[in-house]
RODO-2510 file (C-alpha; in nm, 4 decimals, decimal comma):
residues 138
     n   res          X          Y          Z
     1     m    10,1587    12,2557    10,0598
     2     g    10,1566    12,0462    10,3939
     3     g     9,8366    12,2855    10,4977
     4     d     9,6578    12,1538    10,2461
     5     y     9,6794    11,7659    10,3559
     6     l     9,6244    11,8589    10,7061
     7     r     9,3593    12,0232    10,6864
     8     y     9,1859    11,7172    10,5208
     9     q     9,3061    11,5420    10,8342
    10     q     9,1951    11,7513    11,0819
    11     f     8,8283    11,8267    10,9171
    12     y     8,8002    11,4295    10,8784
    13     r     8,9308    11,2033    11,0864
    14     a     9,2932    11,1636    11,0204
    15     a     9,4999    10,8157    10,8937
    16     v     9,8694    10,8218    10,9472
    17     t    10,0660    10,5582    11,0294
    18     d    10,3975    10,4319    10,9507
    19     v    10,5208    10,0614    10,8627
    20     t    10,8256     9,8600    10,8564
    21     a    10,8209     9,5202    10,5461
    22     s    11,0602     9,3310    10,6811
    23     t    11,2454     9,0841    10,4358
    24     s    11,1502     8,7342    10,5851
    25     a    10,7708     8,7976    10,5188
    26     d    10,4328     8,9327    10,3403
    27     p    10,3696     9,2379    10,4461
    28     t    10,0061     9,2051    10,4810
    29     t    10,0360     8,9165    10,7305
    30     t    10,2740     9,1192    10,8958
    31     t    10,1247     9,3971    10,9653
    32     g     9,7376     9,3066    10,9038
    33     g     9,6859     9,5603    10,7531
    34     v     9,8295     9,9062    10,7499
    35     l     9,5509    10,0802    10,7992
    36     a     9,1900     9,9071    10,9287
    37     r     8,8472     9,9493    10,7779
    38     k     8,5718    10,1706    10,9159
    39     t     8,2248    10,0786    10,8738
    40     n     8,0584    10,3817    10,7102
    41     h     8,2984    10,5510    10,6360
    42     t     8,5590    10,5890    10,3064
    43     l     8,9070    10,6143    10,3698
    44     y     9,0952    10,8521    10,1331
    45     i     9,4726    10,8351    10,0337
    46     q     9,6400    11,1438    10,0451
    47     k    10,0176    10,9943    10,0317
    48     i    10,2488    10,6499    10,0995
    49     n    10,5933    10,7222    10,1028
    50     v    10,8270    10,3825    10,0537
    51     a    11,2050    10,4444    10,1473
    52     t    11,3632    10,0535    10,0760
    53     t    11,6329     9,8969    10,3549
    54     v    11,6974     9,6107    10,1552
    55     d    11,6433     9,5838     9,7731
    56     s    11,4430     9,2741     9,6143
    57     s    11,3519     9,1745     9,2318
    58     a    10,9718     9,2454     9,4881
    59     t    10,6784     9,4594     9,4661
    60     l    10,5081     9,6168     9,6864
    61     l    10,1164     9,6705     9,5726
    62     f     9,8831     9,9022     9,7941
    63     v     9,5182     9,7555     9,7343
    64     d     9,2253     9,8173    10,0001
    65     s     9,0839     9,5275    10,2213
    66     s     8,8600     9,4762    10,0222
    67     t     8,8442     9,0267     9,9456
    68     t     8,5641     9,0444     9,6305
    69     a     8,7825     9,2828     9,4274
    70     p     9,0198     9,4950     9,6003
    71     k     9,1446     9,8047     9,4640
    72     s     9,4757     9,8733     9,3545
    73     i     9,5894    10,2837     9,3765
    74     a     9,9870    10,2424     9,3813
    75     k    10,2796     9,9900     9,2889
    76     t    10,6502     9,9667     9,3327
    77     k    10,8236     9,8809     9,0861
    78     a    11,0370     9,5743     9,0859
    79     s    11,4115     9,6303     9,2746
    80     p    11,2967    10,0130     9,3693
    81     g    11,6730    10,0158     9,4476
    82     l    11,7870    10,2135     9,7418
    83     g    11,8242    10,5557     9,9037
    84     p    11,5134    10,8339     9,7835
    85     i    11,1921    10,7685     9,9128
    86     v    10,9688    10,6587     9,6127
    87     p    10,6520    10,8825     9,6799
    88     f    10,2940    10,8093     9,5783
    89     d    10,1032    11,1586     9,6229
    90     f     9,7629    11,2066     9,5641
    91     g     9,6988    11,5619     9,6862
    92     p     9,4961    11,6850     9,8982
    93     t     9,1860    11,5522     9,8363
    94     g     9,3687    11,2396     9,8216
    95     i     9,2418    10,8879     9,6231
    96     p     8,9180    10,6727     9,7879
    97     l     8,9388    10,3481     9,8965
    98     t     8,6282    10,1253     9,8607
    99     e     8,3260    10,2406    10,1079
   100     g     8,4608    10,0119    10,4369
   101     e     8,7580     9,8995    10,3791
   102     g     9,1154     9,9500    10,4710
   103     l     9,4461     9,9508    10,3225
   104     d     9,6680     9,6488    10,2701
   105     i     9,9661     9,5982    10,1391
   106     t    10,0502     9,2723     9,9388
   107     a    10,4231     9,1879     9,8045
   108     s    10,4831     9,0220     9,4815
   109     a    10,8101     8,7902     9,6621
   110     i    10,9499     8,7687     9,9716
   111     g    11,2914     9,0124    10,0371
   112     l    11,2572     9,3655     9,9840
   113     a    11,2324     9,5917    10,3340
   114     g    11,1728     9,9214    10,3694
   115     t    11,0082    10,1923    10,6023
   116     i    10,6843    10,3024    10,4939
   117     h    10,4536    10,6321    10,5498
   118     v    10,0706    10,6096    10,4663
   119     e     9,8958    10,9480    10,4939
   120     g     9,5433    10,9979    10,4995
   121     y     9,1788    11,0056    10,6410
   122     y     8,8520    10,8693    10,7148
   123     k     8,5018    11,0286    10,6054
   124     l     8,1389    10,9269    10,7103
   125     t     7,9874    10,8312    10,3946
   126     k     7,6520    10,9872    10,2976
   127     g     7,4884    10,6646    10,3362
   128     a     7,5830    10,6622    10,6712
   129     a     7,4753    11,0319    10,7315
   130     d     7,1530    10,9707    10,5898
   131     v     7,0406    10,7608    10,7752
   132     s     7,2037    10,8988    11,0604
   133     s     6,9868    11,1944    11,0117
   134     s     6,6583    11,0371    10,9321
   135     v     6,7039    10,8666    11,2742
   136     f     6,6396    11,2467    11,4880
   137     s     6,3980    11,3157    11,2443
   138     g     6,0784    11,2030    11,3161
***
């Protein structure tokens, strides 16, 4: 199954990261975003794994970095518990975020801590491909 995920990451541009969420701060302000936005690209999220090390009644919401209408793709439950990893698996093709946006985390409150692993890939959008090909066609 890992081969299918890696095939997309190798064909397009892999986007893989690990982030630590602290009990004393909103992860959005400490990380500055989980995965950066890229102009003319769409970020596809394949997997998000959350390993909680300090439990609280807070939730983590995974959204794109749009400031007008952020697209929400996953949310942990309040008090997810310690131990097992909370997996969000969107399959090898992944779930697309808004074009040109990155992935952010927002927390409902401070107190929840853990490690977050994200896998995905950046894909050049059709609009960008059309523009670049028309530049060289004349």
